[in-house]
C-alpha positions in Angstrom: 58.7 44.5 143.8 58.0 47.5 141.3 58.4 46.2 137.9 59.9 48.6 134.6 59.3 48.4 131.3 61.2 50.4 128.9 60.2 51.2 125.5 62.3 52.4 122.8 60.4 53.9 119.7 62.6 54.1 116.5 62.2 54.8 112.8 65.4 54.1 110.6 67.4 54.8 114.1 70.3 52.0 113.0 72.9 55.1 113.8 72.4 55.2 117.0 70.2 52.6 118.3 72.9 50.2 119.2 74.4 52.6 121.4 71.0 53.1 122.9 70.5 49.7 123.6 74.1 49.3 124.8 73.2 51.8 127.6 70.1 50.5 128.6 71.8 47.0 128.9 74.5 48.7 131.4 71.9 49.9 133.6 72.6 49.2 137.5 68.9 48.6 137.5 68.2 47.0 134.3 64.2 46.7 132.9 62.4 43.7 133.6 61.7 44.0 130.0 62.6 46.2 127.1 60.3 46.5 123.8 61.4 48.4 120.9 58.6 49.5 118.5 59.8 49.7 115.0 57.9 51.9 113.1 57.9 50.5 109.7 61.8 51.4 109.4 63.6 50.6 105.9 66.8 50.0 107.8 68.4 47.6 110.3 66.8 49.0 113.5 64.6 46.0 113.8 67.4 43.3 113.5 69.7 45.8 116.0 67.1 45.6 118.4 66.8 41.7 118.0 70.5 41.0 118.1 70.4 42.7 121.7 67.7 40.3 122.9 64.9 42.9 122.8 61.2 42.1 122.1 60.6 44.1 118.6 57.2 45.2 118.0 56.9 45.8 114.3 54.2 48.1 113.1 53.2 47.4 109.3 53.5 51.3 108.1 54.8 54.4 109.5 52.2 56.2 112.1 54.7 58.6 114.0 56.1 58.4 117.6 52.6 58.6 119.6 51.3 55.3 117.9 54.8 53.6 118.2 54.6 54.5 122.0 51.3 53.5 122.3 52.0 50.5 120.8 54.6 50.0 123.2 52.5 50.4 126.1 49.9 47.9 125.0 52.8 45.1 124.8 54.1 46.0 128.1 52.9 45.1 131.5 55.5 46.9 133.9 54.3 48.9 136.6 56.5 51.8 135.5 57.2 52.1 132.0 60.3 54.2 130.9 60.0 55.9 127.4 63.4 56.3 125.8 64.1 57.8 122.4 66.3 55.6 120.1 69.0 58.6 119.7 69.7 58.6 123.4 72.3 56.7 125.4 71.6 56.8 129.4 74.0 57.1 132.0 74.2 53.8 134.0 72.1 55.0 136.5 69.5 56.5 134.9 66.4 53.8 135.2 67.7 53.3 139.0 67.4 57.3 140.0 64.0 57.6 138.2 63.0 54.6 140.4 64.3 56.4 143.2 62.5 59.7 142.5 59.2 57.5 142.2 59.7 55.5 145.3 60.2 58.4 147.3 57.6 60.4 146.3 53.9 58.7 145.9 52.5 62.0 144.3 54.8 62.0 141.7 53.6 60.3 138.4 56.2 60.9 135.8 59.9 61.9 136.4 61.9 62.9 133.3 65.6 63.5 132.7 68.1 66.2 131.0 70.7 65.9 128.2 74.2 65.9 129.0 76.0 69.0 127.2 77.7 66.9 124.8 76.4 64.9 122.0 76.4 61.2 121.3 78.2 61.3 118.1 79.5 64.7 117.5 78.5 65.9 113.5 79.1 69.3 114.0 78.4 72.7 114.9 74.6 72.9 114.1 74.2 69.6 116.3 76.3 71.5 119.1 73.6 74.0 119.1 71.0 71.9 119.4 72.5 70.1 122.4 73.9 72.7 124.2 70.3 74.4 124.1 68.0 71.6 125.4 70.9 71.0 128.1 70.7 74.4 129.2 67.0 75.0 129.5 65.9 71.8 130.7 68.7 72.2 133.6 66.6 75.8 134.2 63.6 74.2 135.2 64.7 71.8 137.3 62.0 70.7 140.0 58.3 70.0 139.4 57.1 71.0 136.2 54.2 71.0 134.2 55.6 69.8 130.8 57.0 66.6 129.4 59.5 65.6 127.2 59.2 61.6 126.7 62.7 61.5 125.3 63.7 59.7 128.5 60.8 59.9 130.8 59.3 57.3 133.4 55.6 57.4 134.3 53.7 55.5 136.4 51.5 52.8 134.5 48.3 53.8 136.5 48.9 57.4 135.6 49.1 56.4 131.9 45.9 54.1 132.3 44.0 57.3 133.9 45.5 59.9 131.5 45.2 57.6 128.1 47.4 57.3 125.0 49.4 59.6 123.0 47.4 61.6 120.3 48.4 59.9 117.1 47.0 62.5 115.1 50.3 64.5 116.2 53.4 63.6 114.8 55.0 66.9 116.5 54.3 68.7 120.0 52.7 65.4 121.2 54.5 65.5 124.3 52.9 69.3 124.7 49.5 67.9 124.5 50.0 65.2 126.8 51.8 67.2 129.3 48.3 69.3 129.3 46.3 66.1 129.9 48.8 65.1 132.6 48.5 68.5 134.5 46.6 68.5 137.7 46.7 64.7 138.0 50.3 64.2 139.7 53.3 65.7 140.4 55.8 65.6 137.5 59.6 66.3 138.2 62.6 66.8 136.2 65.8 66.2 137.3 69.2 65.7 136.5 69.8 62.6 138.6 68.6 60.8 135.2 70.8 61.9 132.0 71.9 60.8 128.9 73.5 61.9 125.5 71.5 63.0 122.7 72.3 62.5 119.2 70.6 65.3 117.6 70.1 66.9 113.9 73.4 68.0 112.3 72.2 70.4 109.5 70.7 74.2 109.8 67.7 73.5 107.3 66.1 70.1 109.3 66.7 72.1 112.3 64.7 75.2 111.1 62.2 73.1 109.5 61.4 71.0 112.6 61.3 74.2 114.2 58.8 75.5 111.9 56.6 72.1 112.7 56.7 72.5 116.2 55.7 76.3 116.4 53.1 76.0 114.3 50.7 73.7 116.9 51.6 75.5 120.1 48.9 78.1 120.3 46.1 75.7 119.5 47.3 73.4 121.8 47.9 76.0 124.7 44.2 77.1 123.9 43.3 73.5 124.7 45.0 73.4 127.5 43.6 76.3 129.0 40.0 75.1 128.4 40.7 71.9 130.1 42.4 73.6 133.2 45.7 72.3 132.3 49.2 74.0 132.8 51.1 75.8 130.2 55.1 73.7 129.8 58.0 75.4 130.5 59.5 77.6 128.2 62.7 76.4 126.3 63.0 80.0 125.1 63.0 83.3 127.1 59.5 85.2 126.3 61.6 88.3 126.5 64.3 87.0 123.9 61.1 86.1 121.7 59.1 89.4 122.2 62.5 91.2 121.2 63.0 88.9 118.2 59.1 89.6 117.3 59.3 93.2 117.6 62.7 93.5 115.7 61.1 91.6 112.9 58.1 93.6 113.0 60.0 97.1 112.7 63.0 96.2 110.4 60.3 97.5 107.2 60.6 100.7 108.5 64.4 100.7 107.5 63.6 100.4 104.0 62.0 103.8 104.4 64.6 105.7 105.8 68.0 104.1 107.6 67.4 105.8 110.3 64.5 103.3 111.2 67.2 101.0 111.5 68.8 101.8 114.9 65.3 100.3 116.5 65.5 96.8 115.0 69.0 96.7 115.9 68.4 98.2 119.6 65.5 95.1 119.6 68.2 92.7 118.7 70.5 93.5 121.3 67.6 92.9 123.6 67.4 89.8 122.4 71.1 88.8 122.6 70.6 89.9 126.2 67.3 88.7 126.7 69.2 85.3 128.7 72.8 86.0 129.9 72.5 82.3 131.9 72.6 81.0 128.0 75.4 83.0 126.8 77.4 81.9 129.5 76.5 78.2 129.6 77.7 78.1 126.2 80.7 80.1 126.6 81.9 77.8 129.4 81.3 74.8 127.4 82.4 76.1 123.9 84.2 79.2 124.0 83.5 82.8 122.7 83.8 82.1 118.8 81.1 79.3 119.2 79.0 81.6 121.4 78.9 84.1 118.3 77.8 81.5 116.0 75.5 79.9 118.3 73.9 83.3 118.7 73.3 83.8 115.3 71.7 80.3 114.6 69.5 81.1 118.0 68.4 84.0 116.3 67.4 82.4 112.8 65.5 79.5 115.2 63.9 82.4 117.0 62.8 84.2 113.5 61.3 80.8 112.4 59.7 80.2 116.0 58.1 83.8 115.8 56.4 83.2 112.4 55.4 79.6 113.5 53.7 80.9 116.5 51.9 83.9 114.3 50.7 81.1 111.7 49.5 79.0 114.2 47.6 81.8 116.2 46.1 82.6 112.6 44.7 79.2 112.7 43.5 78.8 116.0 41.6 82.3 115.5 38.1 80.6 114.8 38.2 78.1 117.5 39.2 81.4 119.6 36.0 83.1 118.3 33.9 80.2 119.4 35.2 79.8 122.8 35.0 83.8 123.8 30.9 83.2 122.6 
C-alpha cells in the first residue's frame, strides 16, 4: 500500500497551526506520518504540534521554507510526500483525493490543490482580496500545468529524489524555481478535488511588500528555466492586464506636460480593468459590487508593484542575459 508522509513547515504559526493539524487528523485517509518542521519559531508552534501527536523537527535557526521542507523530506519515508502550509486547513477528503489522482495516472508525479474562496480566519478586506484572487486564478488553470505551488501539494518521493531538494537560497519564489526543474520529468496536475481554506495576509503594505519580493526574481528564474528547457509557470495575472498597467505607468508622466495627455493612461487603466472579466464576475458573485470596486483598486496597486518588481528584476538579469546571448 502507498504510504504518505505529510510535512508542515512552520514559523510562528500558532495562530493557524491548530486548525491546520486538526484538519489533517480528520482526513478520510490519514497520513502514515505527520511531521511538523519548526523553523526556529518564537511562539508555541512546536508545542501545538507535539500536543497533536505530530513528530516535530526543530531547526536551530530560521532558514526559510525551502530548508524546512528539505528537513521534512529527510525525516520521512513515505512513498508520497504531501506538503502542507501551516496556514491551510484541508477539506476532509483532500489527501484521499490527491492519492486517487496519483493512482489513476502513473505519469502524474505531482498533484496540487486550490484554495477555497473564503479565508480560514476572516481578517478583513485585504485578506479577502488575496483569497479571492488566489482561488480564482488557480481554478482558471485546472488540469495539467507547469508551475507548482507547494502550499497543498502531493509529490511522489521518487520524483523528489530525481529532481532534488528545494533551493535553500530562495525565501520567495522557491516553488517557481522548483517547477522549472520539475517540468518535463512528469505530469503535474492542478485539481479542485484537493482543497483547503487558507489564512492570508490581512494588511495592504505587507501584501505589496510580498508582491515586490516575489516579482523581482521572476525574470531571472524564467531565464534560468528557459536555458534548462523547462516551461514557464501559469500566470496568476493576465498578461494583457500587466501590459496595460505597465503602459499606463509609462505614459502617466506625459500628463504633467499637458492635461490632454491624461486620456491615454486613463484609457489604458480602463483596458487593465477589462483585461480579466472572469475575475470581475467571480469577485462580484462572492462579495458584491462595492467589494468588487475595492478589489480592483487593490488589484491595480498590486500590479503597479508587480510591474516595478519585474522591471527591477530585468535590470538585474541583464548581465546574465548578455552572457547567454554570446
